[in-house]
Backbone bond lengths (Angstrom), bond angles and torsions (degrees), N, CA, C in turn:
res aa  C-N    CA-C-N  psi(-1)  N-CA   C-N-CA  omega(-1)  CA-C   N-CA-C  phi
1 V - - - 1.464 - - 1.519 109.20 -
2 N 1.326 115.37 160.98 1.461 120.14 -179.59 1.527 112.92 -99.53
3 N 1.318 116.81 6.67 1.461 121.68 178.25 1.531 109.11 -84.89
4 F 1.331 116.64 111.35 1.467 120.54 -174.58 1.522 112.11 -65.59
5 E 1.326 117.55 -35.04 1.465 119.88 179.43 1.528 110.26 -61.63
6 L 1.324 116.82 -38.79 1.460 119.31 176.80 1.524 111.23 -68.89
7 Q 1.326 116.37 -33.74 1.464 118.98 177.07 1.531 111.15 -64.74
8 L 1.321 116.78 -31.20 1.471 119.22 177.67 1.524 110.92 -67.04
9 L 1.342 117.02 -28.60 1.460 119.15 173.30 1.525 110.01 -64.92
10 N 1.326 116.16 -32.00 1.462 119.75 173.96 1.526 111.28 -63.12
11 A 1.325 116.43 -35.64 1.464 119.91 178.09 1.522 110.47 -62.32
12 V 1.336 116.09 -41.10 1.463 120.81 177.78 1.523 109.87 -65.56
13 Y 1.330 115.68 -45.58 1.469 119.12 179.98 1.529 111.24 -63.63
14 M 1.332 117.45 -40.54 1.468 119.82 179.95 1.525 111.77 -64.49
15 A 1.332 116.62 -31.75 1.466 119.27 175.73 1.523 109.93 -62.03
16 F 1.324 115.96 -44.00 1.456 121.12 178.78 1.530 110.56 -65.57
17 A 1.333 116.62 -45.59 1.463 120.79 -177.70 1.533 111.18 -64.93
18 C 1.328 116.87 -41.91 1.469 119.91 179.98 1.526 111.27 -66.49
19 A 1.330 116.30 -31.50 1.463 118.93 176.03 1.522 110.57 -64.69
20 Q 1.338 116.74 -37.43 1.467 119.34 176.86 1.526 110.49 -63.91
21 V 1.341 116.76 -37.92 1.463 120.13 174.35 1.526 109.70 -63.64
22 G 1.339 116.02 -38.23 1.463 119.93 177.26 1.515 112.13 -60.28
23 F 1.326 117.08 -39.02 1.465 120.16 176.84 1.533 110.46 -64.47
24 L 1.336 116.30 -36.84 1.468 119.43 176.93 1.522 111.10 -66.46
25 V 1.335 116.95 -39.88 1.462 120.72 175.81 1.532 109.43 -58.11
26 H 1.320 116.34 -43.48 1.458 121.60 177.85 1.526 110.86 -59.16
27 D 1.334 117.01 -48.24 1.464 121.08 -177.39 1.529 111.58 -66.95
28 I 1.323 116.54 -40.39 1.465 120.33 177.82 1.532 109.82 -63.41
29 G 1.335 116.03 -42.19 1.463 120.08 179.98 1.515 112.92 -61.74
30 H 1.321 116.90 -28.16 1.464 121.13 177.50 1.530 112.50 -89.15
31 R 1.322 116.74 7.52 1.470 122.43 179.73 1.532 111.97 59.77
32 Q 1.324 115.01 36.15 1.462 119.99 177.99 1.529 112.14 -85.97
33 V 1.334 117.12 -15.18 1.464 120.34 -166.68 1.527 112.70 -106.82
34 F 1.325 116.97 -47.36 1.464 121.01 -174.81 1.525 110.52 -115.86
35 R 1.306 115.54 149.85 1.464 120.65 -177.10 1.525 112.67 -80.14
36 T 1.341 117.33 -32.45 1.460 119.72 -173.52 1.525 111.51 -102.75
37 T 1.319 116.35 153.07 1.460 121.91 178.16 1.521 110.66 -64.06
38 R 1.321 116.62 -39.38 1.466 121.07 -178.28 1.522 110.86 -60.58
39 K 1.322 117.59 -49.28 1.460 120.71 180.00 1.531 111.06 -65.65
40 T 1.320 115.64 -37.87 1.463 119.76 178.38 1.523 110.66 -60.59
41 N 1.335 117.30 -48.33 1.467 121.06 -177.18 1.523 112.03 -67.90
42 I 1.330 117.31 -41.98 1.467 120.24 -179.75 1.521 110.90 -62.22
43 N 1.318 116.21 -48.37 1.461 119.53 -178.85 1.520 112.11 -70.71
44 G 1.339 117.07 -30.70 1.453 120.14 175.11 1.519 111.47 -64.76
45 L 1.333 116.88 -41.07 1.464 121.14 177.91 1.523 111.51 -66.47
46 V 1.327 116.77 -40.00 1.463 120.11 179.38 1.528 110.30 -65.56
47 A 1.337 116.28 -49.07 1.466 119.94 -177.64 1.524 111.90 -70.05
48 G 1.335 117.05 -43.46 1.459 120.41 -175.77 1.515 113.62 -79.16
49 N 1.334 117.15 -57.05 1.463 120.88 -174.42 1.524 112.93 -77.77
50 V 1.348 117.50 -45.11 1.468 120.22 -175.13 1.524 111.52 -80.52
51 L 1.324 118.02 -47.97 1.467 120.09 -174.33 1.524 112.87 -82.34
52 L 1.338 117.94 -33.06 1.470 119.86 -177.76 1.519 113.83 -107.18
53 G 1.337 118.01 -19.93 1.458 120.42 179.14 1.506 114.20 77.90
54 E 1.329 117.34 27.73 1.463 122.30 177.72 1.521 109.48 -128.63
55 S 1.325 116.25 162.75 1.458 120.57 -177.22 1.522 111.18 -78.51
56 W 1.318 115.15 120.18 1.464 121.75 177.10 1.525 111.04 -62.34
57 S 1.311 117.37 -46.97 1.473 120.34 -175.55 1.524 111.22 -68.43
58 W 1.360 117.63 -34.09 1.469 119.06 176.04 1.523 109.75 -62.18
59 W 1.340 116.49 -46.10 1.455 119.08 -177.22 1.525 111.20 -63.15
60 V 1.338 117.80 -43.66 1.465 120.71 -179.44 1.528 110.00 -61.67
61 D 1.325 117.27 -43.48 1.472 121.41 179.42 1.521 110.79 -61.17
62 K 1.335 116.38 -48.45 1.467 120.28 -178.95 1.524 111.40 -64.21
63 H 1.313 115.83 -45.32 1.461 119.58 -174.24 1.527 111.90 -70.55
64 N 1.314 117.65 -34.01 1.468 119.95 176.40 1.529 110.89 -65.36
65 R 1.335 116.36 -38.72 1.469 119.20 177.56 1.524 110.79 -66.12
66 H 1.324 116.46 -36.32 1.466 119.68 175.87 1.528 111.01 -63.43
67 H 1.317 117.08 -45.90 1.464 120.16 -178.24 1.523 111.46 -65.01
68 G 1.308 117.28 -32.61 1.454 119.95 179.61 1.515 113.22 -71.68
69 H 1.354 116.96 -27.66 1.473 120.80 -175.79 1.529 111.18 -143.11
70 P 1.328 119.29 59.32 1.470 119.83 -177.20 1.526 112.35 -61.59
71 N 1.341 114.68 131.84 1.470 122.57 177.39 1.526 113.16 57.37
72 Q 1.321 117.16 30.15 1.461 121.47 178.61 1.528 108.50 -107.38
73 L 1.317 115.65 122.27 1.461 121.04 -175.50 1.523 111.64 -58.90
74 D 1.319 115.93 139.90 1.472 125.08 177.27 1.522 114.11 69.76
75 T 1.330 118.10 -0.32 1.464 119.83 179.58 1.529 112.73 -127.59
76 D 1.325 118.07 -26.16 1.461 121.37 178.57 1.528 108.63 -93.60
77 P 1.342 118.57 111.79 1.469 119.96 -178.70 1.521 113.19 -65.46
78 D 1.323 118.29 -19.92 1.459 120.75 -177.36 1.521 113.42 -75.00
79 I 1.340 118.09 -12.70 1.464 119.35 174.75 1.523 111.21 -114.65
80 A 1.329 116.39 8.93 1.468 120.98 175.39 1.524 108.10 -92.52
81 I 1.333 116.07 68.52 1.465 122.73 -174.91 1.530 108.07 -115.22
82 P 1.326 119.25 113.13 1.468 121.23 -175.07 1.522 114.81 -57.98
83 L 1.337 117.53 -30.83 1.465 120.57 -175.32 1.524 113.12 -93.18
84 L 1.339 117.20 4.50 1.460 122.20 175.05 1.513 109.13 -131.77
85 A 1.325 116.25 157.40 1.465 121.29 176.39 1.526 108.20 -133.81
86 F 1.329 115.75 139.00 1.463 120.35 -177.17 1.529 112.67 -113.30
87 T 1.333 116.52 0.61 1.455 121.40 171.54 1.528 108.12 -138.29
88 E 1.320 116.83 157.88 1.462 120.23 179.19 1.525 111.35 -63.29
89 E 1.324 117.10 -34.90 1.469 120.09 178.54 1.517 111.06 -64.05
90 E 1.339 116.26 -43.44 1.466 119.37 176.61 1.519 110.50 -59.50
91 A 1.318 117.12 -43.05 1.464 121.12 -178.75 1.520 110.92 -61.07
92 R 1.325 116.67 -45.47 1.466 120.10 -178.51 1.527 112.38 -66.75
93 N 1.322 117.49 -26.72 1.467 120.93 -177.08 1.526 113.39 -85.02
94 R 1.323 118.24 -8.22 1.459 120.17 178.42 1.529 109.95 -71.41
95 R 1.324 116.08 145.86 1.456 121.88 179.71 1.523 109.91 -132.58
96 G 1.329 116.50 156.06 1.443 121.40 174.99 1.519 113.11 66.26
97 F 1.340 115.45 -141.42 1.464 120.85 -178.04 1.524 112.72 -60.67
98 P 1.357 119.92 -42.35 1.468 119.04 176.78 1.521 112.93 -57.27
99 R 1.340 117.11 -34.40 1.468 119.72 178.98 1.529 110.64 -64.84
100 F 1.339 116.46 -40.14 1.460 119.89 177.34 1.529 110.79 -63.27
101 M 1.339 116.41 -43.37 1.467 120.27 -179.64 1.524 110.94 -63.74
102 V 1.314 116.65 -43.49 1.469 120.88 -179.78 1.525 110.47 -65.96
103 K 1.322 116.77 -35.76 1.460 121.49 -179.73 1.524 111.32 -55.18
104 Y 1.339 116.40 -36.34 1.464 121.54 -179.47 1.534 110.68 -120.63
105 Q 1.322 115.64 35.69 1.461 119.34 -171.53 1.533 113.70 -64.28
106 A 1.299 117.32 -26.84 1.464 119.20 178.68 1.527 111.08 -63.48
107 Y 1.348 116.65 -26.16 1.459 120.47 178.84 1.534 111.83 -89.06
108 F 1.335 116.07 -25.74 1.461 119.96 -174.60 1.523 114.10 -94.28
109 V 1.335 118.37 -16.57 1.458 119.84 -169.15 1.526 112.64 -60.14
110 L 1.325 118.05 -43.30 1.467 119.57 -179.95 1.531 112.42 -73.99
111 P 1.359 119.46 -44.46 1.471 118.08 174.63 1.523 113.40 -57.90
112 L 1.331 117.62 -32.31 1.456 119.77 178.17 1.526 112.11 -63.19
113 E 1.338 115.89 -26.95 1.464 118.74 179.48 1.529 111.69 -64.70
114 L 1.333 116.94 -21.31 1.461 119.67 177.22 1.519 111.53 -62.08
115 L 1.334 116.54 -23.12 1.465 121.87 -179.38 1.520 112.33 -98.93
116 A 1.324 117.23 6.31 1.465 120.46 -174.26 1.523 111.66 -59.54
117 W 1.340 116.48 -43.78 1.459 118.16 -178.36 1.525 110.99 -60.49
118 F 1.348 116.84 -40.90 1.467 120.43 -179.06 1.524 111.16 -62.86
119 T 1.331 117.21 -41.95 1.461 119.53 178.87 1.529 110.75 -65.84
120 F 1.339 117.60 -36.72 1.466 120.45 176.54 1.520 110.54 -60.83
121 L 1.342 116.50 -40.32 1.460 120.22 179.90 1.532 110.66 -65.98
122 I 1.329 117.12 -43.60 1.460 120.91 179.65 1.531 110.55 -61.78
123 F 1.326 116.88 -46.29 1.463 120.61 179.05 1.531 111.20 -63.58
124 S 1.335 116.68 -37.54 1.464 120.67 178.88 1.521 110.57 -62.95
125 I 1.335 116.32 -47.10 1.466 120.94 -179.21 1.521 110.51 -62.51
126 R 1.327 116.05 -45.00 1.474 119.06 180.00 1.515 111.37 -62.61
127 F 1.321 117.20 -40.59 1.465 122.29 179.37 1.525 110.36 -61.25
128 L 1.332 117.18 -41.55 1.457 121.21 -178.57 1.527 111.54 -74.97
129 I 1.339 117.26 -37.73 1.467 120.47 177.86 1.518 111.02 -62.97
130 E 1.317 116.30 -38.60 1.465 120.82 179.12 1.525 112.13 -77.58
131 R 1.336 115.76 2.52 1.466 123.42 175.14 1.530 112.07 56.15
132 K 1.333 114.81 40.21 1.461 119.67 175.93 1.529 111.30 -83.71
133 A 1.321 116.09 -17.21 1.460 120.10 178.58 1.525 110.23 -79.63
134 K 1.319 116.41 154.86 1.461 121.30 179.90 1.519 110.92 -69.57
135 H 1.338 116.94 -37.43 1.464 121.82 179.85 1.529 108.85 -131.18
136 P 1.340 117.80 72.49 1.471 120.17 -174.31 1.523 113.63 -62.79
137 V 1.334 117.98 -37.52 1.471 120.12 -178.46 1.523 110.61 -65.26
138 V 1.335 116.38 -42.77 1.462 120.80 178.40 1.526 109.88 -60.50
139 E 1.319 116.51 -43.87 1.465 119.63 -178.06 1.527 111.60 -66.15
140 V 1.326 116.69 -39.76 1.467 120.10 178.06 1.524 110.36 -62.21
141 L 1.328 116.59 -44.64 1.467 120.42 -179.78 1.523 111.40 -63.55
142 L 1.327 117.38 -40.34 1.466 120.59 179.84 1.526 111.14 -68.31
143 M 1.337 116.96 -38.17 1.465 119.50 175.65 1.519 110.52 -65.66
144 A 1.339 117.06 -40.55 1.469 120.60 178.26 1.523 110.27 -61.65
145 L 1.341 116.56 -40.12 1.462 120.86 177.64 1.521 110.60 -58.83
146 H 1.336 116.66 -40.62 1.466 120.48 178.80 1.529 110.82 -56.60
147 Y 1.337 116.79 -49.61 1.461 119.72 -174.34 1.526 112.03 -73.51
148 V 1.325 118.42 -30.62 1.459 120.83 174.28 1.529 110.14 -63.57
149 L 1.333 116.64 -46.65 1.459 121.10 179.48 1.529 110.95 -67.36
150 Y 1.318 116.61 -42.59 1.466 121.91 -176.42 1.524 110.96 -63.16
151 F 1.340 115.87 -56.19 1.463 118.70 -177.44 1.528 111.32 -71.83
152 G 1.330 116.98 -30.36 1.464 119.50 175.52 1.516 111.48 -62.58
153 L 1.334 116.55 -42.30 1.460 121.11 178.01 1.523 110.82 -62.91
154 L 1.332 116.89 -45.00 1.462 120.17 -178.42 1.528 111.40 -65.94
155 L 1.333 116.44 -42.77 1.464 119.49 -178.61 1.528 112.46 -68.57
156 S 1.332 116.03 -20.51 1.467 118.34 178.08 1.527 111.85 -72.83
157 R 1.340 116.63 -16.59 1.459 120.86 -177.35 1.531 113.20 -122.60
158 L 1.337 118.07 -20.80 1.462 121.07 -171.28 1.523 111.57 -127.17
159 S 1.328 115.56 160.20 1.462 120.30 171.08 1.520 109.12 -76.90
160 I 1.324 116.88 170.99 1.467 120.05 -178.69 1.526 110.62 -61.83
161 G 1.327 117.49 -43.41 1.462 120.47 179.29 1.512 112.14 -62.91
162 Q 1.324 116.00 -43.19 1.458 120.26 177.47 1.525 111.47 -64.83
163 M 1.331 115.54 -39.16 1.469 120.26 178.84 1.530 110.90 -60.60
164 I 1.327 116.23 -42.94 1.466 120.45 -179.07 1.523 110.40 -62.99
165 L 1.331 116.89 -44.37 1.464 120.40 179.77 1.524 110.52 -64.79
166 F 1.332 117.09 -42.81 1.465 121.83 177.13 1.529 109.61 -58.31
167 F 1.321 116.10 -46.53 1.464 122.05 -178.61 1.531 111.28 -60.48
168 I 1.329 116.65 -45.97 1.469 120.75 -178.17 1.523 110.58 -62.98
169 I 1.334 116.93 -46.71 1.462 120.15 -179.38 1.524 110.64 -63.14
170 H 1.320 116.62 -46.56 1.463 121.45 -178.86 1.525 111.36 -58.47
171 R 1.319 116.57 -53.74 1.471 120.13 -174.49 1.528 112.19 -71.81
172 A 1.324 118.23 -35.30 1.465 120.36 179.09 1.523 110.71 -65.84
173 L 1.332 116.64 -45.60 1.466 119.86 -179.83 1.529 111.04 -69.38
174 L 1.318 117.49 -32.56 1.473 120.25 174.77 1.525 110.10 -61.23
175 G 1.334 116.61 -46.74 1.460 120.34 178.27 1.515 112.37 -63.02
176 L 1.349 116.14 -40.79 1.462 120.30 179.89 1.523 110.91 -64.29
177 Y 1.322 116.86 -42.77 1.469 120.95 -179.83 1.528 110.66 -63.24
178 L 1.336 116.01 -52.47 1.463 119.15 -179.14 1.525 111.42 -62.42
179 G 1.333 115.94 -39.59 1.463 119.20 179.53 1.512 112.60 -66.83
180 S 1.342 116.87 -38.03 1.461 120.11 -179.90 1.520 111.35 -68.72
181 V 1.336 117.01 -28.60 1.462 120.76 176.26 1.531 110.57 -76.49
182 A 1.330 116.66 -38.19 1.464 120.48 -176.69 1.526 112.64 -76.45
183 A 1.329 117.31 -31.61 1.465 120.88 -173.92 1.526 114.15 -56.73
184 P 1.345 119.62 -47.44 1.471 118.92 -177.75 1.530 113.99 -66.15
185 N 1.330 117.69 -16.64 1.464 119.90 -174.15 1.521 113.54 -60.03
186 H 1.348 116.93 -43.81 1.467 119.80 -173.53 1.523 114.30 -140.44
187 K 1.336 118.64 -23.45 1.462 120.00 -177.02 1.525 110.22 -62.51
188 G 1.319 115.36 132.29 1.452 120.58 -178.88 1.517 113.83 87.25
189 M 1.324 117.06 0.47 1.458 121.06 177.23 1.532 109.73 -97.89
190 L 1.323 116.92 179.58 1.454 122.40 -177.03 1.527 111.57 -53.50
191 V 1.339 116.53 130.43 1.463 122.64 174.99 1.529 107.89 -109.35
192 L 1.329 116.51 131.61 1.458 122.39 -173.45 1.522 111.59 -108.98
193 E 1.326 115.52 148.58 1.456 120.13 172.15 1.523 109.82 -71.23
194 K 1.323 116.50 160.48 1.456 121.20 -176.25 1.517 112.47 -59.39
195 D 1.333 116.50 -37.77 1.472 120.92 -176.20 1.530 112.18 -100.41
196 S 1.322 117.52 24.30 1.466 120.59 -179.67 1.529 110.68 -61.76
197 P 1.343 117.79 134.48 1.469 121.06 -177.77 1.527 114.13 -84.00
198 I 1.324 118.25 8.22 1.463 122.06 -176.00 1.534 110.57 -60.51
199 G 1.334 116.19 144.95 1.460 121.05 -179.42 1.517 112.41 -82.27
200 F 1.340 115.58 171.18 1.468 121.61 -175.37 1.524 111.85 -58.44
201 L 1.318 118.12 -51.41 1.458 121.61 -174.78 1.521 111.44 -58.25
202 R 1.316 116.84 -52.26 1.460 120.29 -177.32 1.531 111.83 -66.05
203 Q 1.321 117.36 -37.99 1.457 118.65 178.94 1.520 111.56 -62.45
204 Q 1.318 116.81 -45.28 1.461 119.86 -178.06 1.524 111.40 -66.15
205 V 1.325 117.39 -37.71 1.475 120.40 -177.21 1.526 111.19 -79.05
206 L 1.320 117.34 -46.80 1.464 120.81 -172.58 1.525 113.01 -73.04
207 T 1.322 118.16 -21.41 1.470 120.51 179.72 1.530 112.54 -95.73
208 S 1.338 117.59 0.47 1.470 121.20 -175.11 1.522 111.38 -116.28
209 R 1.317 114.89 151.11 1.461 121.60 178.88 1.531 108.70 -127.16
210 N 1.309 117.07 131.95 1.465 121.65 173.55 1.528 110.35 -94.05
211 V 1.319 115.93 146.04 1.463 122.02 169.83 1.527 106.77 -102.52
212 K 1.311 116.80 131.72 1.457 121.91 -171.35 1.530 112.24 -51.86
213 A 1.320 113.69 138.61 1.460 120.93 -175.51 1.524 111.76 -70.14
214 H 1.323 114.37 140.24 1.461 123.45 174.45 1.529 104.92 -165.06
215 P 1.336 118.95 147.24 1.475 118.83 179.52 1.524 113.37 -51.43
216 L 1.342 117.56 -36.16 1.465 120.29 -179.30 1.523 110.85 -71.96
217 T 1.339 117.84 -47.55 1.468 119.46 -179.74 1.528 111.50 -68.06
218 D 1.324 117.55 -35.38 1.463 119.69 176.94 1.525 110.78 -59.11
219 F 1.340 116.04 -39.76 1.466 120.17 179.02 1.520 111.12 -75.24
220 W 1.342 116.69 -48.23 1.465 121.26 -175.23 1.529 111.45 -62.20
221 Y 1.324 117.54 -37.07 1.466 121.59 -177.78 1.529 112.44 -90.86
222 G 1.305 118.50 0.51 1.457 120.27 -179.58 1.516 113.40 61.18
223 G 1.342 115.98 28.62 1.462 120.27 -179.00 1.515 113.89 84.49
224 L 1.330 117.71 -7.11 1.469 120.27 -177.51 1.517 112.66 -77.20
225 N 1.327 117.51 -3.82 1.463 119.16 173.13 1.526 111.28 -71.28
226 Y 1.350 116.92 -15.10 1.472 121.74 170.67 1.530 108.08 -93.68
227 Q 1.318 116.19 57.07 1.460 120.51 -170.69 1.523 112.98 -66.20
228 I 1.321 117.30 -37.39 1.467 120.63 -179.57 1.521 109.93 -63.09
229 E 1.318 116.73 -49.01 1.463 120.57 -179.83 1.528 110.78 -64.19
230 H 1.322 115.75 -38.80 1.467 119.22 179.69 1.522 110.92 -63.32
231 H 1.318 117.23 -39.57 1.464 119.14 -179.21 1.526 111.97 -72.90
232 L 1.288 117.10 -30.46 1.464 119.40 177.39 1.527 111.25 -75.53
233 F 1.321 116.79 -35.42 1.474 121.65 -177.06 1.528 109.01 -132.89
234 P 1.347 118.52 72.19 1.467 121.52 -172.72 1.519 114.97 -65.21
235 T 1.329 118.79 -20.21 1.465 119.49 178.46 1.526 112.45 -90.44
236 M 1.322 117.36 -0.34 1.466 120.89 179.16 1.529 110.02 -75.90
237 P 1.336 119.08 125.46 1.463 121.11 178.31 1.526 111.48 -58.48
238 R 1.316 115.14 148.16 1.472 120.27 -173.72 1.527 112.91 -60.27
239 N 1.339 118.30 -28.44 1.465 119.56 -177.49 1.528 112.87 -74.65
240 R 1.347 117.20 -2.91 1.470 120.77 176.76 1.528 112.74 -107.85
241 L 1.313 116.96 -5.89 1.465 119.96 -173.92 1.527 112.56 -66.38
242 K 1.320 116.90 -35.11 1.463 119.59 -179.96 1.519 110.88 -63.84
243 E 1.330 116.93 -39.84 1.467 120.25 176.81 1.525 110.84 -65.17
244 A 1.330 115.56 -40.66 1.468 119.88 -179.55 1.522 111.25 -65.99
245 Q 1.340 116.76 -29.16 1.461 120.16 -176.63 1.526 111.68 -58.79
246 H 1.316 118.17 -41.15 1.459 120.86 -178.78 1.535 110.83 -60.24
247 I 1.319 116.33 -39.38 1.468 121.04 -179.61 1.526 110.58 -71.22
248 V 1.341 115.92 -44.27 1.469 120.56 -177.13 1.525 110.88 -66.04
249 K 1.329 117.66 -44.19 1.469 120.42 -179.92 1.524 110.73 -61.33
250 A 1.329 116.65 -42.61 1.471 120.11 179.62 1.517 110.66 -64.76
251 Y 1.329 116.86 -40.11 1.467 120.85 -179.21 1.532 110.54 -65.89
252 C 1.335 115.99 -44.07 1.467 119.67 179.78 1.530 110.83 -63.31
253 K 1.324 117.12 -40.51 1.466 120.49 178.25 1.519 110.76 -63.67
254 Q 1.326 115.96 -41.36 1.466 120.67 -179.15 1.524 111.50 -63.67
255 H 1.337 116.73 -34.48 1.471 121.14 -176.53 1.528 112.70 -104.04
256 S 1.333 116.90 14.77 1.478 122.74 175.44 1.529 112.31 56.79
257 I 1.319 116.65 42.71 1.463 122.47 176.39 1.525 107.59 -104.47
258 P 1.342 118.89 117.23 1.467 120.59 -178.51 1.526 111.87 -56.92
259 Y 1.313 115.92 127.90 1.466 123.36 -179.61 1.520 106.94 -116.94
260 H 1.339 117.44 112.90 1.465 120.30 -171.83 1.520 111.23 -102.10
261 E 1.322 114.91 121.41 1.456 122.00 177.63 1.518 107.92 -138.05
262 T 1.325 116.60 135.28 1.455 119.81 -176.78 1.517 110.07 -148.96
263 G 1.340 116.52 175.82 1.453 121.31 178.55 1.518 112.07 -82.14
264 V 1.323 116.62 172.55 1.464 121.52 -177.37 1.519 111.03 -61.38
265 L 1.333 117.75 -53.35 1.465 120.75 -177.02 1.521 111.46 -64.98
266 Q 1.324 117.44 -40.63 1.456 120.27 179.77 1.522 111.01 -64.84
267 S 1.328 117.79 -33.67 1.472 119.73 178.77 1.524 110.57 -61.27
268 Y 1.345 116.85 -38.42 1.461 119.47 179.36 1.520 111.66 -75.55
269 R 1.325 117.56 -31.81 1.471 118.90 173.82 1.526 110.04 -61.08
270 E 1.320 116.09 -41.89 1.461 120.31 179.82 1.524 111.38 -66.42
271 I 1.319 116.56 -43.15 1.469 120.80 -179.23 1.524 110.81 -62.85
272 L 1.323 116.26 -52.50 1.464 120.34 -176.86 1.524 111.09 -66.41
273 G 1.328 116.68 -37.74 1.460 119.42 177.35 1.519 111.72 -63.87
274 Y 1.327 116.50 -41.23 1.470 120.54 179.31 1.525 110.94 -65.24
275 L 1.330 117.50 -47.18 1.461 120.43 -179.11 1.525 111.09 -63.70
276 N 1.327 116.56 -36.70 1.462 120.74 178.09 1.520 110.89 -66.40
277 E 1.317 116.69 -39.20 1.469 120.64 -179.99 1.519 111.36 -69.16
278 V 1.338 116.75 -41.38 1.468 120.07 -179.53 1.520 111.62 -60.82
279 S 1.333 116.85 -37.53 1.464 120.88 -176.23 1.516 113.31 -92.93
280 A 1.329 117.78 4.53 1.478 121.39 -174.89 1.522 112.11 -58.82
281 S 1.330 117.97 -36.62 1.462 121.09 -176.43 1.528 111.78 -63.80
282 L 1.326 118.06 -24.67 1.465 121.10 179.38 1.522 111.69 -78.46
283 R 1.308 116.61 -16.41 1.466 120.28 -179.43 1.518 112.60 -98.60
C-alpha cells in the first residue's frame, strides 16, 4: 500500500517477527534444533547474519560465556555494561557520564534497550574485525547481504526520509522487545564475585529467575521464561522445558535450593527496585 502510516505498522510487526527469528538464533546456538554441527552453523549464519544482520559467531561466543558464568563479575559479558551497575562497588567506581546514568539507572534501563540492536551490531563488527570468527569474510558478506536486501526493499516502497523513520522504529522496538525478554532472566538476582566457590547447580539456579508459565508468556518469551531449566539444560528444546520444570522444582525443594519464580510485573518491580538500591549511594 502507499499509505505510510500503515507501513509504520509493518515496522512494528517486523520488530516482533525479527525477535522470533532472534529466539530461533538462540535455540540454534544451543544446538537445540539440528543434530549436526554443519547444519547448526549454516542455519545459524542464515538466521543471524542474513535475516538479522548480526554476527552469528559473536553471539554464540558471548552467550556461551554468559552460560558458563551467569551473573559473575568480570566473567559474564551480560553484566559488563558500562552504563549500568549491578553492585554498589561498581556504582561508586563509575565516573563521568556513566556515573550519571548509573545514578538513575532504574529509570534508564528500559530506554537503553531501544539501543540494544545498535550495540549488537557494533560488537558484531568488532568481533569480525578482530578476526575472532572462524570465517570472518563469509560473515561480513552475509551481513552485507542483509542490509542490501533490507534497505533495497524499503527504498522500493518508501522515500529516504520514510525509510529512515521505518528503520528507527523497527530496530528500536526490536531492541526493546528482546531486552524486555532478557531482563527478567538474571537482573536483580544474586551477583557473584569472580572467584566465588559456588558450584554449577547453585550458580545456575540462584542467579536465574523464572516468569510464571502461561501459553501467552511461553510464546512471548520464546521459552526463556523457564530460565532456570534452560540454564541447567541449555541443549533442551524449549518445548520440553515446561515438563522439566516439575522435576527441577521438586529437586530444588528436596535439597533446600531457593527456586525463584514470579509474574511478569513483579519481575520488573524486582529488577527496578534492585537497580535503584544499588545506585542509592550516588544519590
